[in-house]
C-alpha positions, 0 to 999 in steps of 0.5 A: 521586499518581503517574500510573498505569502505561500499559496495554499491549495484549494481547501480539502476537508478531511472532516466532511463525513457526508462525502467520506461515507457517501457510498455506505447505506445507514445499515452498512455504516452501523455495521462499520461502527460496530466493527471499529468499536470492537477494534477500539478495544485492545483486549478484545482484539487480542483475544478475538484474533486468537479465537478466530484463528483457532476456529478457522483452523478447526473449521468450526461451523459458521466461523468462515461465514462470520469472519467473511461478513465482518472483518474480511468484508471491511478490509478485503474485496473478496476471495477471488478477482471476480468477487472483487469486481462489485467493490471495484465498480463501487469505488469507481463510481466515486472516482477512486481507483483500485489496486488489487492486492493478492494477499496470500502468503506463499509456501516458499517453493517454486510451485507456490511462486509460479502460482503467485506469478500467475495470479499476479498476471491475472490482476494485471489482465484485470486492470487492462480490462477495467477503467478503475484499476490503475495499478497492480502490486506484488511482493518480490518474496511472493515469487522469490526466496527471501533467503536467497535475496538476503544472501545476495545482499550480504555478498555471499556466494550462491550455490548452483541450485540457488543461482538457478532458483534466483534466475527463475525468480528474476524471470517471474518478476520480468514476466510481471513487468513485461505484462504491465508494460504491454498494457500500460498498467503501473506496477508497484514493487512492495518494500520488505525487510531491510536485510534484503531490501537492497536486493529488491531495490537493485531488481526494481531499478533494473526493471525501471531502466528497461520498462520505464522509457516512455512513462513510469510503469514500474514503481519501487516502494520506499519506507520512510521510517528507515533513515536511509530511504530518502537517499535511496529515492534520490539515487533512483531519481539520479540514475533515471535522469542519467539513463533517460528513463522515468522513476516510479516511487510509492512513499510509505511510512513502513510496515515492519518496525517491531521486527526490524528493531528485534532483528537489529538487536539479535544481529548486533547492528544499529537499527535502520529505523528513525529514532522517533515518529516525528523524525519519520513524519519529517522524513516522509514530508521531505520525500514528498517535497523532493518528489514534487520538485522532481516530478518531471522525472519521478512519478509518485504515490503518497501511500499514507493514512496521515492527514497532515502529510496528505494535506501537505501534498495538496498544498505542494502540488498547488504551489508547484502549479500541478493540477489535482488530476496530474497523472504523475501524482497519486494518493493511496489508502487501504480499503476499509480505512481512512475513507475521509481521506480517500473520498474527499481527495477524489471529490476534490479531483485528486488521483486516489486508489485503494489497496484492495486485498483479496484471497481465500478467507483462511489464507488472508487471515494473517493480513486481517489480523495485522490490520486489526492490530494496526488499528489498535497500535497506531495512536488514535487510528481506530478511535479516529475511524470510530468517531468519524463514523459516529459523527456521520451517523449523528448527521444522518439522524439529524437530517 
């Protein structure tokens, strides 16, 4: 007897620009069009990035205003949590949650780590007060020394001072997880560089074992451009099953590819990165299948701008009998990018959240420049955004 044909998910079209840009006025859409047109020019991005950094450094009159009302406005929510609230509310009106992402890079000392911890606690408190903020997020290196994390992973002994510093760092992480658990707010632990990621994994696993007894509160992040990350995810799920708690997983492709390759060459070890983009795409999709198969133990978020993977997940959910609104499955994209995914998924009833970076303009510039370079570096990303906005403007003119 022939096998039954696979059941497809209810159709979700990522080409529906009317839904994708419903939140933008004609003027806002034209502004977005101009920004992505500029970002579609590699030379302009490289030259403009340097000029913006220099102008902000020298505090040239009008520079901060120009940056804040162009690239900052496109990709960030504001300079403070309070400034982000109108954006949070606007996303919420379309069924899209917000992940407040404090995007200020620390200074590498205890005072800086404590300030970051306090700001992160404030994001959890804000999530507790809001119906539109389902997650908080943090990088361990925002509250801990990367050098000490690396020494721990390498099996090197810590000095008494380093051990004391690490104890304080773990206490900061514990404070964040405890606050998130108290309020029932999901908390992403961001992935970082491979030479101390295993230390982060161990810390995340420890926090999951403590705080994920009733539901997945702490969620670790897995960068699937690394060939060993599905194995790490499987190990986390197995540990959770054995000990009777729930694992939380955010699946991303990755953010440090060039740096990872460069450091591997410098240190003389094989690169941890997959040999091709196709291998990364295949591993990412395999991880999606694994999570759907084990959704009773693993809550997960597909953090991706990839349309094929997003569509695959809707199909996998449907085939597994999971409703679009299943609280264990989320999609996430960066604010200012891939609105065709976010708004169309939310319109179809799926759980979606946008990463919303915030912080002082000058301090968030490194993040903004990465976004601009990412849009030019990812094959077709800026062109895709540009063409979708262009199509919607033409549709509106023809109404």
